[in-house]
C-alpha positions as CSV (number, residue, x, y, z in Angstrom):
1,M,19.5,24.5,10.7
2,L,18.3,24.0,14.3
3,I,21.3,24.4,16.7
4,E,21.0,23.1,20.2
5,D,23.7,23.0,22.8
6,V,23.4,21.5,26.3
7,F,25.1,22.8,29.5
8,I,24.7,22.1,33.1
9,I,23.4,25.2,34.9
10,E,26.6,26.1,36.7
11,R,26.4,27.6,40.2
12,M,22.6,27.2,40.1
13,E,20.9,28.9,43.0
14,I,17.3,28.5,44.1
15,L,16.2,32.1,44.7
16,N,12.6,31.1,45.8
17,E,11.4,27.7,46.9
18,G,7.9,28.5,45.6
19,T,6.3,27.4,48.9
20,E,4.4,30.6,49.5
21,K,0.9,31.0,48.0
22,N,0.9,32.2,44.4
23,C,4.7,32.1,44.3
24,N,6.7,30.0,41.8
25,M,10.1,28.6,42.2
26,K,12.9,30.8,40.8
27,I,16.4,29.7,39.8
28,R,19.6,31.5,38.8
29,G,22.8,30.3,37.1
30,V,25.1,30.4,34.1
31,F,23.1,29.7,31.0
32,Q,25.9,29.8,28.4
33,R,29.5,30.7,27.9
34,A,31.1,32.5,24.9
35,D,34.4,32.0,23.1
36,E,34.8,28.5,24.6
37,E,34.3,25.1,23.0
38,N,31.2,23.4,24.5
39,N,30.3,19.8,24.9
40,N,29.1,19.7,21.2
41,K,32.5,21.1,20.0
42,R,31.0,24.4,19.0
43,I,32.1,27.9,19.8
44,Y,29.9,30.9,20.1
45,P,31.7,34.2,19.6
46,K,31.1,36.7,22.4
47,A,30.0,39.5,20.0
48,L,27.4,37.1,18.5
49,L,25.9,36.2,21.9
50,N,25.9,39.8,23.1
51,R,23.9,40.8,19.9
52,E,21.3,38.0,20.4
53,V,20.8,38.8,24.1
54,E,20.1,42.4,23.2
55,K,17.5,41.2,20.6
56,L,15.7,39.2,23.3
57,A,15.5,42.3,25.6
58,E,12.0,43.2,24.4
59,S,10.6,39.7,25.0
60,L,12.4,39.5,28.3
61,N,10.9,42.7,29.6
62,G,7.5,41.8,28.4
63,R,7.5,38.5,30.2
64,R,7.3,36.6,26.9
65,L,10.7,34.8,26.8
66,M,9.6,31.3,27.7
67,G,11.3,28.0,27.5
68,E,10.3,24.3,27.2
69,L,11.2,21.1,29.0
70,D,13.5,18.6,27.1
71,H,14.7,18.9,23.5
72,P,12.0,20.5,21.2
73,Q,12.6,20.0,17.5
74,H,11.0,23.2,16.3
75,D,12.0,26.9,15.9
76,S,9.3,28.4,18.1
77,V,8.0,28.0,21.6
78,K,4.9,25.9,22.1
79,L,2.8,27.0,24.9
80,S,1.6,23.4,25.7
81,N,5.3,22.5,26.6
82,V,6.3,25.6,28.4
83,S,8.0,24.9,31.8
84,H,9.7,28.2,32.7
85,L,9.8,32.0,32.1
86,I,13.2,33.6,31.7
87,T,13.1,36.8,33.7
88,K,16.6,38.1,33.6
89,L,19.8,37.9,31.5
90,D,23.2,39.4,32.4
91,I,26.5,39.2,30.6
92,K,29.5,39.0,32.9
93,G,32.7,38.4,31.0
94,N,32.1,35.4,28.8
95,D,29.2,34.1,30.9
96,I,25.5,34.7,30.3
97,I,23.9,34.5,33.7
98,G,20.1,34.0,33.7
99,E,17.2,33.8,36.0
100,A,14.1,31.8,35.4
101,E,10.7,31.3,37.1
102,I,9.4,27.7,37.1
103,L,5.8,28.0,36.1
104,N,2.9,26.1,37.5
105,T,2.3,24.2,34.2
106,P,2.5,20.4,33.7
107,M,6.0,20.7,32.4
108,G,6.9,23.2,35.1
109,Q,5.7,20.8,37.8
110,V,8.0,18.1,36.4
111,A,11.0,20.5,36.3
112,K,10.2,21.7,39.9
113,A,10.0,18.1,41.1
114,L,13.4,17.3,39.5
115,I,15.1,20.2,41.2
116,E,13.5,19.4,44.5
117,G,14.7,15.8,44.0
118,G,18.3,16.9,43.7
119,V,18.6,16.3,39.9
120,Q,21.1,18.6,38.2
121,I,19.1,20.6,35.7
122,G,20.6,21.2,32.3
123,I,20.1,24.2,30.1
124,S,19.8,24.0,26.3
125,S,20.3,27.0,24.1
126,R,18.0,26.8,21.0
127,G,18.6,28.8,17.8
128,M,18.7,28.8,14.0
129,G,21.9,29.2,12.0
130,T,24.8,27.6,10.3
131,L,28.3,26.4,11.3
132,S,31.7,26.8,9.8
133,E,35.0,25.1,10.5
134,G,38.0,27.4,11.4
135,Q,41.6,26.9,10.6
136,D,42.1,25.4,14.0
137,G,39.6,22.6,13.1
138,K,37.0,23.9,15.5
139,R,33.4,24.6,14.6
140,Y,32.1,28.2,14.9
141,V,28.6,29.4,15.0
142,N,28.1,31.9,12.1
143,E,26.7,35.4,12.0
144,D,23.4,34.3,10.7
145,F,22.6,32.6,14.0
146,R,19.3,33.6,15.7
147,L,18.9,32.7,19.3
148,I,15.3,31.6,20.2
149,T,15.4,30.7,23.9
150,W,16.9,28.4,26.6
151,D,15.2,25.2,27.4
152,L,15.5,23.1,30.5
153,V,16.6,19.5,29.9
154,A,16.6,16.5,32.3
155,D,18.3,14.1,29.8
156,P,21.0,15.7,27.7
157,S,22.3,13.9,24.6
158,T,25.9,14.8,25.4
159,R,27.5,11.9,27.3
160,G,29.0,13.0,30.6
161,A,26.9,16.2,30.9
162,Y,25.3,14.6,34.0
163,P,27.2,11.9,35.9
164,T,23.9,10.3,37.0
165,L,22.1,10.2,33.6
166,A,23.0,8.1,30.6
167,E,22.9,9.5,27.0
168,G,19.5,9.2,25.4
169,R,17.8,7.6,28.4
170,Q,15.6,9.0,31.2
171,S,16.4,8.4,34.8
172,I,14.1,6.4,37.0
173,L,13.2,9.6,38.9
174,V,12.1,11.3,35.7
175,E,10.0,8.4,34.7
176,E,8.3,8.3,38.1
177,I,7.5,12.0,38.0
178,L,6.2,11.8,34.4
179,N,4.1,8.8,35.3
180,E,2.6,10.6,38.3
181,V,2.0,14.1,36.9
182,L,1.3,13.8,33.2
183,P,-1.6,11.2,33.4
184,R,-3.6,13.5,35.6
185,V,-3.1,16.4,33.2
186,T,-3.8,14.5,30.0
187,K,-6.6,12.2,31.3
188,Q,-9.4,14.4,30.1
189,K,-7.8,15.0,26.8
190,V,-7.3,11.2,26.2
191,F,-10.9,10.5,27.2
192,T,-12.2,13.1,24.8
193,A,-10.1,11.6,22.0
194,L,-11.3,8.1,22.7
195,L,-14.9,9.1,22.8
196,T,-14.6,11.0,19.5
197,E,-13.0,7.9,17.9
198,R,-15.7,5.6,19.2
199,L,-18.5,7.9,18.0
200,T,-16.9,8.1,14.6
201,E,-16.7,4.3,14.3
202,A,-20.3,3.9,15.4
203,K,-21.4,6.5,12.8
204,K,-19.6,4.5,10.1
205,V,-21.2,1.2,11.1
206,T,-24.7,2.8,11.2
207,K,-24.2,4.2,7.6
208,K,-23.1,0.8,6.4
209,K,-26.1,-1.0,7.9
210,A,-28.5,1.7,6.4
211,S,-26.9,1.3,3.0
212,K,-27.3,-2.5,3.1
213,K,-30.9,-2.3,4.2
214,K,-31.8,0.2,1.5
215,A,-30.1,-2.0,-1.2
216,S,-32.1,-5.1,0.0
217,K,-35.5,-3.5,-0.3
218,K,-37.5,-4.4,-3.5
219,P,-39.7,-1.9,-5.2
220,A,-43.4,-2.2,-4.3
221,E,-45.4,-4.2,-6.8
222,I,-48.0,-2.0,-8.5
223,I,-51.2,-3.8,-9.4
224,P,-52.9,-2.2,-12.4
225,Q,-56.5,-1.0,-12.0
226,K,-57.9,-3.5,-14.5
227,E,-56.3,-6.4,-12.6
228,K,-58.0,-5.2,-9.4
229,Q,-61.3,-5.1,-11.2
230,K,-60.9,-8.6,-12.5
231,E,-60.2,-9.9,-9.0
232,Q,-63.3,-8.1,-7.7
233,L,-65.5,-9.7,-10.4
234,A,-64.0,-13.1,-9.7
235,G,-64.9,-12.7,-6.0
236,L,-68.5,-11.7,-6.8
237,D,-68.9,-14.7,-9.1
238,A,-67.6,-17.0,-6.5
239,A,-70.0,-15.6,-3.9
240,A,-73.0,-15.9,-6.2
241,K,-72.2,-19.5,-6.9
242,L,-72.3,-20.3,-3.2
243,Y,-76.0,-19.3,-3.1
244,P,-77.8,-20.8,-6.2
245,P,-81.7,-20.7,-6.3
246,K,-83.5,-23.8,-5.1
247,N,-87.2,-24.9,-5.0
248,E,-87.8,-25.8,-1.4
249,P,-91.2,-27.3,-0.3
250,T,-91.5,-25.9,3.3
251,N,-92.1,-22.4,4.4
252,I,-88.8,-22.1,6.2
253,Q,-87.0,-23.4,3.2
254,N,-89.0,-21.0,1.0
255,S,-88.0,-18.0,3.2
256,S,-84.4,-19.1,3.1
257,T,-84.6,-19.3,-0.7
258,E,-86.0,-15.8,-0.9
259,L,-83.2,-14.6,1.3
260,F,-80.6,-16.2,-0.9
261,R,-82.2,-14.9,-4.1
262,G,-82.1,-11.4,-2.7
263,L,-78.5,-11.7,-1.8
264,R,-77.7,-13.1,-5.2
265,A,-79.5,-10.2,-6.8
266,R,-77.4,-7.7,-4.9
267,L,-74.3,-9.5,-5.8
268,S,-75.2,-9.4,-9.5
269,E,-76.0,-5.7,-9.2
270,A,-72.6,-5.0,-7.6
271,K,-71.0,-7.1,-10.4
272,N,-72.7,-5.0,-13.1
273,K,-71.7,-1.7,-11.5
274,T,-68.1,-2.9,-11.3
275,K,-68.1,-3.9,-15.0
276,K,-69.5,-0.5,-15.9
277,K,-66.6,1.2,-14.0
C-alpha cells in the first residue's frame, strides 16, 4: 500500500534565495522523525529509516532523488510534476535532516512563490509498505517498507498541520499562484489538444458527408447499341419527311426542289448505312 505522512519542515532554513543568475533556491530542515508517533498516528522505527536512507544514497549522489509538489497517488516520481531535487540527507539522533534545491520547473515556481510568500511548507514522505498494530495500540510501519522520496505539500490532509490552511482545501494564496503560473505553462498544450479535437471532429463530419453523397448516387443508365441505332434511324426518317419532293413550276422553285431531293437522297443513304451496321 502507498504510505504518505505529512510533516511541517521544522527549523526550515533558506540557504540560497535563488536571486543570482542560474542559481535555484535551496532549503534545509527536518524532513522526518523516527520512533515517534506522527500526525497520522504512525511510527517509523529508527533502524528502518536508517536502512532506507542508505538505499537512497546512490540516487542522492547522482542527483536523481527528486520530489513532487502536493500529494501524488503513484509509487514513482513523474518528471512533469517535479518541484525539487533532494541534495543531502543526514541522520542526527531520531531526525532526518534534508536539503533540497527548488527547481525552475512549473511546480518548482509554485513552491518557490509559496516560500517567498511566507507559507509554511510541508514535507510528505512517500513509500510502499504495510502497517501493523503493536500491543500498545499504536501503528508501526513494517520491515517491508520502501521509501521512495519526500514531496513538498502546500495543503496537508492532516488537520492542524498548518494553522493557516484547512484540511483538504487550498489557501487563497495557492490558488492565486496556480492561476498565474500554470496557465502560461499549459497554454500551448491545451491549444494543441483543442486543435487536435477539432480536426478529428471535422474529419468525421467529412467522412459522413462523403458516405451520404456516395449512397445517393444512382448507377449510370446504359443504353444498348441497338437502342441507339433505332434512335438514329428515327431521326433520319423525321428529317427526310421534312423535305418531301414537289413539282414546282418556276426555276427558283425547281432549283429548290433539286436541293431538297439531293438532301433527301443523302439522308436515305445515311439511313441505309446505319441499317447495315
